[in-house]
Structure formats: structure tokens, C-alpha cells
C-alpha positions, 0 to 999 in steps of 0.5 A: 449453169453458165452465168447470165451475160451482161445486156448491151445496147449498141447504137450506130447508124453505119451497119458495118460498125454494128457488124464489127461490134457484133463480131468481136463481142457477141461471145462475151455479152448479150448484144442489142443492135440499133441503128438509131436512137428510136430503135434504141429506146424500143429495145431499152423497153423490151430487153434487160440492158445494163450498158448503152454504147452509142455513136456520137454523130448520128442522123436526127439525134446526137449520141449525148442528146440520146444517152441524156434522154435514156438517163431519164427513163433509165437511170440505173443503166450505164451509158458510153459514147463513141466519138471522134476527135472533133467532138471531144468538147460535147463529150467532156461536157456530157461526162462532166454532167455525169451523162456518161460514164466514160467515152471511146476514141474511134477507131477503137481497138478491141481490148482497150474497148473490152477493158472499158466496157468491163469496167463500166459493167463492174461499176453497174454491178457495184451500184446494183449491189449497194442498192440491194445491200441498202435495201437490206439495211433499210429492211434490216433498220425497219425490223430492228425498229420493230424488234426494238418496238416488240423488245420494249413491250416485252421488257415492260411485261418482264418488268411487271412480271418482275414486279409482281414476282418481287411482290410475291417473293417478298410476301414468300419471305415474310411468311418465311420469317413468320413461319420460322419464328413459329418454328423457333417458338414451337422448339422452344416449347417442345424443349420446355415440354421435355424440361417440364419435370425437371423444372417442377422438380427443381422448383419443388425443392426450394419451394419445399424447403421455404415452406418447411422453414416458414411452418417452424418459424411460425411456430418459433414466432408464436412461442416468442410472441407468447414470451412477450405477452408474458413480459407485458403481463408481469407485475413488479410485485408478484416475484413468482411471475419474474421468476417463472419468466426468467426460467423461460428465457434461460430454458434450452427451448428458449435458446434452440427456438432463438437459433432456429429461427436464425437458420431457418430464415437463411434456408428460407432466403436460400430457397427463395434465391434458388427459386428466382434463378430457376425462374430467371432461367426460364424466362431467358430461355422461353422469351419470345423476343427475337429482336432485342438485342442485350449486353449479356454475360455468356457464361450466365446463359450457359449456366442458366441452360444447365440449371434447366437441364440439371434433372436431366443431367442427373437422371444420367449421371453425366458429369459437366465440365466447365472451362471458363474463360474468365477474361470474356466480358459481356457480348451483344447478342439475342439471349433468348435465341442464343440459350436456345442454341446451347440447350439444343446442343447440350440436350443432343450431347445428353442424348448421344451419350445416353445412347451409347449407355456409357457410365463415365458420360462427360459434357465438356463446355469450354469458352476462349476469348479470341478478342473480337470474338469468343469460342464456345466448344461444346464436347460430349463422349457420345455415340459420335457422327459419321461424315454423312450424318455431319453433312446433313446435320444443319439441314431442316427436318433431318434427324437420326432419331425416332419421330416422337423423340425429335423434330430435325429442327433444333441444329437448323435453327441453331444454324440460323441463329448463329448466322443472325449473330453473324457468327459461325458453328461447325462440328467435328465428330468420329463414330464412337468418339463423340461429337464437339460444336464450336461456336464463334460469336463477334463480341459486338454485332453491327445490326 
């Protein structure tokens, strides 16, 4: 389809001029010819015209007057005028006022006139394009304003949604913290349940020692009270009673009871101290506080854990080797939680050795002073772990044990506890070669 031609209105009162113009440009443009200004106005009302070319000297209305009139009704149409030299003053004034875009001197030449016409039509096209662009820009601005208003609504809605989600997330985190604390306490209780027989056995021995010692001490005290009563009843005139008392005090029974009293008292004190140590270890381990930071001796914490595991270790014949770095001072930690980590790892090591059915089971505990941190290494020579197990060993509810033998939470909680201390925990292991846990803890934690 051919491009649409530009519409040109040519007004001239001389027919010969109209004929020449038509014969010259009928192929290039869509021409509309008029012999007067009134005919030209009629054609402008009916036809699609982009350029008006008019002669200056016409009866009733000059070309400048005609173009000025068309400007009011058809402001977008380009305007040109044909003039002779004598009319130049009026034409220049019209150009300066903006009534016409150009003028053409008579007689005109085809090439020059066509070039002038094409420039005028190019200007028209550019103006139309600018107008369309302006309209499009206005529409775009309006759409942008609408989008901005819509966006503001969406932002407000999204902000409200985010605030709601944030509130829900905070509640969820609060519930998770509570759940984690409950899981930790449940894990402690499970460990205590596992150790109840050992704890009972450990307490029963020293308590039994104390009771046995006190029973004999009571008999000895009764004997010495009887001696004191005899002394009180002495009459200096009755020498036989004095002799009998001397014999009693000098007797072998008197000396045996005297020596026994001192020895049994020491046994009772020793049993009491052992019982207090067990109770202290139990209190340190089972304490539910998770937010009380204390300066503690890490070796005492490990020893307390081993004391609670004493019977479990004794039943398996596992030997515990301790390589303590005595240069390590007290560290800032949550002791109740940290002892839970020691309990989980050592108890797992015991189970791994028992599973391997080794008679020479060994758990080696080593501490190293690293200056600003301490390292605790707990190594067993048990069954060991595969690469796949090590990848998942710190995940919640992951366990290689039977369901009735483990919750799968011990090592997961242990990692959380070490993270809470801003420390690190790792594991190295090979199947059949045991496993080694390495724990790194800062000496001082910024809370």
C-alpha cells in the first residue's frame, strides 16, 4: 500500500497559475485548487490539508489576510505565500508575526518550490510527531501517577502484611525458643533417667559408709559415756573402784574404741564429701537456668559429668584418659548447658564403644589452652561414623540408634549450645576407627 500523500491547498485567482501548479506537482501531492479565499475556506472544511499556498494579490482578500484567517480556524496547517518583489514588506511582516512559515518569489522554479514545500511538510510532520509524543507523554505521566498511587496503596498493604508477618514471626521465634528450652530440659531429664541407677548407686555407697560409721560411733560414744559416768561416780575412799576404772581405761577395748572413733569419723566425713560432690554434679547438670553466665573451671565441669557417668563407664570397663592443660583458667559460660554437651558426647562415645564390643575401650579427653579460647577434644575408639552420618549428625531428630535408645536431639542441642557460646564444634571419624569431637570455646563471651 502506497504512503498517503500530503494534502496541499493552492489558492490563486488566475486559472493559468492553477493549471501550471497542478501539472507540476499532481504526482507528489494530493492537490486541492481554489480561485478565491472563500473557495479555499470551503475546501479546508472538507479536505485533509496540511499545507496552504496562496497568491498574495487576489480580489476581495489578500493572501496574508486569507492566511491570517485560516490560522485562527486551522492552526496546525502550514502556510506559505507567493509574492512579487513589490509585496515584500507585507510578507516579511507576516513571517515575523508567525502567520506564514515561508514565502516564494514569483516566478517560481519547480525544484526550489518543491524543496520549500517539502521542508514545510517536514516541519508539519515533526510538529505532529511532537504532538503525538506529547500526548503519549501526558498519557504516560497519567499512567505513572496512577501507578504511583496504586503502588503507594500496594506498599501500604505490603507494609501492613510485613508487619503482621513480622509479628507472627516474632511469636513463632518466641515459641521456638520456649520449645527449644523444653527440648533441652527434656533431653536433660532423659539423660538423668538414664543415669538414675548410676546416681543411686554412687550415692548409696557413701551414704551407706556414713551410716555404718555412725552406727559404730554411736556404740563407741555409749561406751565412753559409760566410762565418764563411772568416773563421775568414783569415791576416793573406795580404792577397788579406782582400780577397776584404771583397768578399763587401760584395756585393749578402750584403745580400740578410741582409735576406731577417729577412723570412723574420717570415714563419715569422706562419705559426706563424696555425697555432696555427687549432689553438686547433679545440680550443675540438671540446673534449668540457661541465661546465667558464670566463671567456671572447665575441668571441674568435665569431672562432674564423668562422676555422673561413673557407673555406666564401670559397667563397660571403658577407661577414661584425661589430658588436662592446667594452664587453662576459668571461662565464661552457661555451665548447666555446657555440661549437657559433655554428657551427650561422652555418653555417645560410650555407646559407640559398646556397639563395637571392644574390651579395651578408651575415651580420651584433652584440653588445650589457645590463649583467647580453649579447645576440648573428646575421642573414643568406638564403631566410628561414615561420611554420610557425619553430614547429618548435628541435625535435629537424626539418630543412628533405635528409637527407644535416643531422641536424635542430643548433638543438635549440643551444637546450638556451642553456637550460643559463640564457639565451634566439629567431628572427624572413620568407620571402625572411632570418632573425635572438637569443641572450641572463647574464654570470654561478649553477651
